[in-house]
C-alpha positions in Angstrom: 68.8 -49.9 -25.8 66.2 -49.4 -23.0 67.4 -48.7 -19.5 66.2 -50.4 -16.4 63.0 -48.2 -16.1 62.2 -48.6 -19.7 62.6 -52.4 -19.5 60.1 -52.5 -16.7 57.5 -50.6 -18.7 57.8 -52.7 -21.8 55.6 -55.4 -20.3 52.9 -52.8 -19.4 52.6 -51.9 -23.1 53.6 -48.2 -22.4 57.2 -47.9 -23.5 58.2 -46.9 -27.0 61.4 -45.3 -28.2 59.7 -42.0 -28.9 57.2 -42.1 -25.9 57.0 -38.8 -24.0 56.2 -39.2 -20.3 53.8 -36.4 -19.2 53.7 -34.6 -15.9 51.0 -36.4 -13.9 49.6 -33.0 -12.9 48.9 -32.3 -16.6 47.4 -35.6 -17.6 45.2 -35.4 -20.7 42.8 -37.7 -18.9 41.9 -34.7 -16.7 39.7 -32.2 -18.5 40.7 -29.4 -16.2 44.3 -29.9 -14.9 44.9 -29.0 -11.3 47.3 -26.1 -11.1 49.2 -25.0 -8.0 47.4 -22.3 -5.9 44.1 -22.6 -7.9 40.8 -23.6 -6.4 38.8 -26.0 -8.6 35.3 -24.8 -9.5 32.5 -26.4 -7.6 30.7 -29.0 -9.7 27.3 -28.1 -8.2 27.3 -24.4 -8.9 27.8 -22.2 -11.9 29.6 -18.9 -11.9 28.9 -16.6 -9.0 25.9 -14.3 -9.7 26.3 -10.6 -9.2 24.7 -9.3 -5.9 21.0 -8.2 -6.2 20.5 -4.4 -6.0 19.1 -3.2 -2.8 15.3 -2.5 -2.9 14.4 1.1 -3.5 12.7 2.8 -0.6 9.1 3.5 -1.0 8.6 7.1 -2.2 6.3 9.3 -0.1 3.2 10.5 -1.9 3.3 14.0 -3.3 -0.3 14.6 -2.0 -2.7 12.5 0.0 -5.3 12.5 -2.8 -2.8 10.7 -5.1 -3.0 7.5 -3.1 -3.8 4.5 -5.4 -6.5 3.3 -3.0 -8.5 6.5 -3.6 -8.7 6.0 -7.4 -12.2 6.7 -8.8 -13.8 7.9 -5.5 -15.6 11.2 -5.7 -14.2 13.2 -2.8 -15.4 16.6 -1.6 -12.5 19.1 -1.5 -11.6 22.8 -1.7 -9.6 24.2 -4.6 -7.1 27.0 -3.9 -6.8 29.4 -6.9 -7.5 29.0 -10.6 -10.8 29.0 -12.4 -12.2 26.4 -10.0 -11.3 28.2 -6.8 -13.9 27.4 -4.1 -13.0 30.0 -1.5 -16.4 31.7 -2.2 -18.3 28.4 -2.6 -20.0 26.9 0.4 -20.0 23.3 -0.8 -16.5 23.0 -2.2 -16.2 20.7 -5.2 -16.2 16.9 -5.9 -13.1 15.5 -7.6 -11.7 12.1 -8.3 -8.4 10.6 -9.4 -7.8 8.6 -12.6 -4.8 6.8 -14.1 -3.3 8.9 -16.9 -0.1 8.8 -19.0 1.6 11.0 -16.4 0.5 8.8 -13.5 -2.4 9.5 -11.2 -4.2 12.8 -12.0 -7.0 14.8 -10.4 -10.1 15.6 -12.4 -13.6 16.9 -12.0 -16.8 17.0 -14.2 -18.1 20.3 -15.2 -20.8 21.0 -17.8 -20.3 17.5 -19.2 -16.5 18.0 -19.6 -13.6 16.3 -17.7 -11.3 19.1 -16.4 -7.8 18.4 -15.0 -6.9 20.0 -11.7 -3.3 20.4 -10.3 -3.0 18.2 -7.2 -1.2 21.1 -5.6 -4.4 23.1 -5.6 -6.4 20.5 -3.7 -6.9 20.9 0.0 -9.2 19.1 2.4 -12.8 20.4 2.5 -13.0 23.2 5.1 -15.8 21.5 7.1 -14.4 18.6 9.0 -16.4 15.5 10.1 -18.1 16.0 13.4 -17.4 13.1 15.8 -20.6 13.4 17.8 -23.2 13.9 15.1 -21.7 13.0 11.7 -24.0 11.0 9.4 -22.4 11.4 5.9 -20.5 8.8 3.9 -16.7 9.3 4.3 -13.5 7.7 3.2 -10.3 7.1 5.1 -7.8 9.2 3.2 -4.9 9.4 5.6 -3.4 7.5 8.6 -3.0 3.8 8.7 -2.2 2.6 5.1 -4.2 -0.6 5.7 -7.4 1.5 6.0 -7.0 4.1 3.3 -9.7 3.9 0.7 -12.2 2.3 3.1 -15.7 3.9 3.0 -17.2 4.4 6.5 -20.0 5.9 8.5 -20.0 7.2 12.1 -21.8 5.2 14.8 -20.3 6.7 18.0 -17.6 9.0 19.3 -15.1 9.1 22.2 -12.0 10.9 23.4 -8.6 9.3 23.0 -6.7 9.2 26.3 -7.9 12.7 27.5 -10.9 14.9 27.0 -9.6 17.5 24.6 -11.1 18.6 21.2 -7.9 17.4 19.4 -8.5 14.0 20.8 -12.2 13.8 19.9 -12.5 10.6 17.7 -15.1 8.9 15.6 -16.0 5.2 15.9 -17.1 4.2 12.4 -18.3 1.2 10.6 -17.1 0.2 7.1 -19.7 0.0 4.3 -19.7 -1.1 0.8 -20.6 1.2 -2.1 -24.3 0.5 -1.9 -24.4 1.3 1.8 -25.8 -2.0 2.7 -24.9 -3.4 6.2 -25.2 -6.9 7.7 -24.9 -7.2 11.5 -22.9 -10.4 11.2 -20.1 -8.8 9.1 -19.6 -5.4 10.6 -16.1 -4.0 10.8 -15.5 -1.2 13.3 -12.7 1.3 13.3 -11.6 4.3 15.3 -10.6 7.3 13.2 -9.6 10.9 13.8 -11.7 13.5 11.9 -8.6 14.8 10.1 -8.0 11.5 8.5 -11.4 11.4 6.8 -12.9 13.1 3.7 -16.5 13.4 2.6 -17.6 11.2 -0.3 -20.4 11.9 -2.8 -23.5 9.8 -2.1 -27.0 9.6 -3.4 -30.2 10.4 -1.4 -31.1 6.7 -1.6 -27.8 5.6 0.0 -28.2 8.1 2.8 -31.8 7.0 3.5 -30.8 3.3 3.5 -27.9 3.9 5.8 -30.0 5.9 8.3 -32.4 3.0 8.6 -29.7 0.4 8.9 -27.6 2.3 11.5 -30.3 3.8 13.6 -30.6 0.9 16.1 -26.8 0.5 16.3 -26.3 4.2 17.1 -28.9 4.1 19.8 -27.4 1.0 21.4 -23.9 2.6 21.4 -25.4 5.9 22.8 -27.1 4.2 25.8 -24.2 1.9 26.6 -22.0 5.0 27.1 -24.1 7.5 29.1 -21.1 9.8 29.0 -18.6 10.2 26.2 -15.9 7.6 27.0 -12.2 8.3 27.3 -10.2 5.4 26.1 -7.2 4.4 23.9 -7.8 4.2 20.2 -8.5 0.8 18.6 -6.2 0.8 15.6 -7.5 -2.3 13.9 -10.8 -3.7 12.7 -12.8 -5.9 15.1 
């Protein structure tokens, strides 16, 4: 016979002689029963993702000539040792960098052949750009990463902060590969001679540049009767 509790539940349609009353904490209506001392998973987020690895620090270049921005530019350098040693050659040698299976490599053209050169043998050409009189085409090879690979020509010179030969600087203008210049789009930059390298250029490029820059150089020369002493302008303007 049903007891008092069972009689009360007969009218709800729940009671039966073999009915098993479940623990409400383990109700089958709950797909994930709540257990003591457990935190339910958030319905809005999946499993926690593993932390992202820290970014690898940028590795320093093994040599200035291996900078990616200098790829393909014919640069005048000296070679120390080996069959291409330039210690007895007045003009050094022109080399360029290319992408190879081993990364960036240094090569030169000789007798119609491409010859590989160890980057450890490459040094800056012995004659450095002359701040007061330089006219050759050059490339920014060191210094501010933003300017590396920029082709430039000298238009004036000055001393940075004090009048010493170590502080003798070039004021240069950026040029495109053809050497063409437009007065409305000129970009000027102050560069130390040690950050520049000579670039191979044609006679036509040099002639064109001389004509285009002549008036600008004269203007700068007369505006500064004496070589100015001033801080370096690090950006383009």
